[in-house]
C-alpha positions in Angstrom: 0.0 0.0 0.0 1.3 3.4 -1.0 0.8 6.1 1.7 -0.3 9.4 0.2 -2.1 12.5 1.5 -5.5 11.2 0.2 -5.1 8.0 2.2 -4.0 9.9 5.3 -7.0 12.2 4.9 -9.4 9.2 4.7 -7.8 7.5 7.6 -8.1 10.6 9.8 -11.7 11.2 8.7 -13.0 7.6 9.3 -11.0 7.2 12.6 -12.3 10.4 14.0 -15.8 9.7 12.9 -15.7 6.2 14.4 -14.4 7.5 17.7 -16.9 10.4 17.9 -19.8 8.1 17.0 -18.7 5.6 19.7 -18.5 8.5 22.2 -22.0 9.8 21.3 -23.3 6.3 21.8 -21.7 6.1 25.2 -23.3 9.5 26.2 -26.7 8.7 24.7 -27.5 5.6 26.7 -31.1 5.6 25.5 -30.1 5.8 21.8 -26.8 3.9 22.0 -27.3 1.4 19.2 -27.7 3.8 16.2 -24.5 5.6 17.2 -22.6 2.4 17.7 -23.7 1.2 14.3 -22.3 4.4 12.8 -19.0 3.8 14.6 -18.8 0.2 13.2 -19.7 1.4 9.7 -16.8 3.9 9.9 -14.5 1.2 11.1 -15.5 -0.9 8.2 -14.8 2.0 5.8 -11.5 2.5 7.5 -10.6 -1.2 7.0 -11.7 -1.0 3.4 -9.5 2.0 2.9 -6.5 0.1 4.2 -7.4 -3.1 2.3 -8.4 -1.6 -1.0 -10.6 -4.5 -2.0 -13.1 -2.3 -3.8 -10.6 -1.9 -6.7 -10.7 -5.6 -7.4 -14.3 -6.4 -6.7 -15.4 -6.4 -10.4 -12.5 -8.6 -11.4 -13.3 -11.0 -8.5 -16.9 -11.3 -9.6 -15.8 -11.8 -13.2 -13.5 -14.6 -12.2 -16.3 -16.3 -10.0 -18.9 -15.9 -12.7 -17.1 -16.4 -16.1 -20.3 -16.5 -18.2 -21.5 -13.0 -17.3 -20.0 -10.0 -19.1 -18.4 -7.1 -17.3 -21.1 -4.5 -18.0 -23.8 -6.8 -16.6 -21.7 -7.2 -13.4 -21.5 -3.5 -13.1 -25.2 -3.0 -13.6 -26.0 -5.8 -11.1 -23.7 -4.2 -8.5 -25.2 -0.8 -9.1 -28.7 -2.1 -8.6 -27.7 -3.9 -5.5 -26.0 -0.8 -4.1 -29.1 1.3 -5.0 -31.4 -1.2 -3.2 -29.1 -1.2 -0.1 -28.9 2.6 -0.1 -32.7 2.8 -0.3 -33.0 0.3 2.6 -30.5 2.2 4.7 -32.2 5.5 3.9 -35.6 4.1 5.2 -33.9 2.9 8.4 -32.3 6.3 8.9 -35.7 8.0 8.4 -37.1 5.8 11.1 -34.3 6.4 13.6 -34.3 10.2 12.9 -37.9 10.4 14.2 -36.6 9.3 17.6 -33.2 11.0 17.4 -33.3 14.2 15.4 -29.6 15.1 15.9 -28.7 11.7 14.3 -29.7 12.8 10.8 -26.6 14.7 9.6 -24.2 12.0 10.9 -26.2 9.2 9.4 -26.5 10.9 6.0 -22.8 11.8 6.0 -22.0 8.1 6.7 -24.3 7.0 3.9 -22.6 9.5 1.6 -19.1 8.2 2.5 -20.3 4.6 1.8 -21.7 5.7 -1.5 -18.3 7.2 -2.4 -16.9 3.7 -1.9 -19.6 2.3 -4.1 -18.8 4.7 -6.9 -15.1 3.7 -6.5 -16.0 0.0 -6.7 -18.0 0.6 -9.9 -15.3 3.0 -11.3 -17.9 4.9 -13.1 -16.0 6.7 -16.0 -16.2 10.5 -15.7 -17.4 10.4 -12.1 -14.4 8.3 -11.1 -12.1 10.7 -13.0 -13.6 13.6 -11.2 -13.2 12.0 -7.8 -9.5 11.3 -8.5 -8.8 14.9 -9.6 -6.1 16.5 -7.3 -7.2 19.4 -5.3 -3.9 20.5 -3.7 -2.1 17.6 -2.3 -5.3 15.5 -1.8 -7.6 14.1 -4.5 -11.2 15.3 -4.4 -12.4 12.0 -2.9 -10.2 12.6 0.1 -11.8 16.0 0.7 -15.2 14.5 0.4 -14.3 11.7 2.9 -13.0 14.4 5.2 -16.2 16.4 4.8 -18.3 13.3 5.7 -16.1 12.5 8.7 -16.2 16.0 10.1 -19.9 16.2 9.7 -20.2 13.0 11.8 -17.7 14.4 14.4 -19.5 17.8 14.6 -22.9 16.1 15.0 -21.6 13.7 17.7 -20.1 16.6 19.6 -23.4 18.5 19.5 -25.2 15.4 20.6 -22.8 14.8 23.6 -23.0 18.4 24.6 -26.8 18.4 24.5 -26.9 15.3 26.6 -24.5 16.6 29.2 -26.3 19.9 29.6 -29.6 18.2 30.4 
């Protein structure tokens, strides 16, 4: 694995988001599970960032299913990701009714996971845009950082609101 500023940015974003979500879950005893789930999702994204399996996913599926052509694999994965995203959005909507401060963190986490989905599919012009350098970091790194900092800020507000009650 080659260490670069984009990777460092992603590692920082997902590590901080996981820690902040775990802390918010510890403070919000009544609503611990949703925050802990976010923490675990960020740890999974962190592990994927280190492992880099998303780049070989299409090739692995091609090797496992030799009779299916590459565009069909991409379409199938895109549909599966869209269904999963819809399911997660419905779950987020249900949780947000009980925990209003949870919405920005959950949506930022969903956006970060969607960025990994786009990377997995390597969608032409979108992929080229995400890998465009903006200073020393590629655009995708800045987007990861934005998602992570949104989670951290929301968790901080949550913890402060609980402690001032």
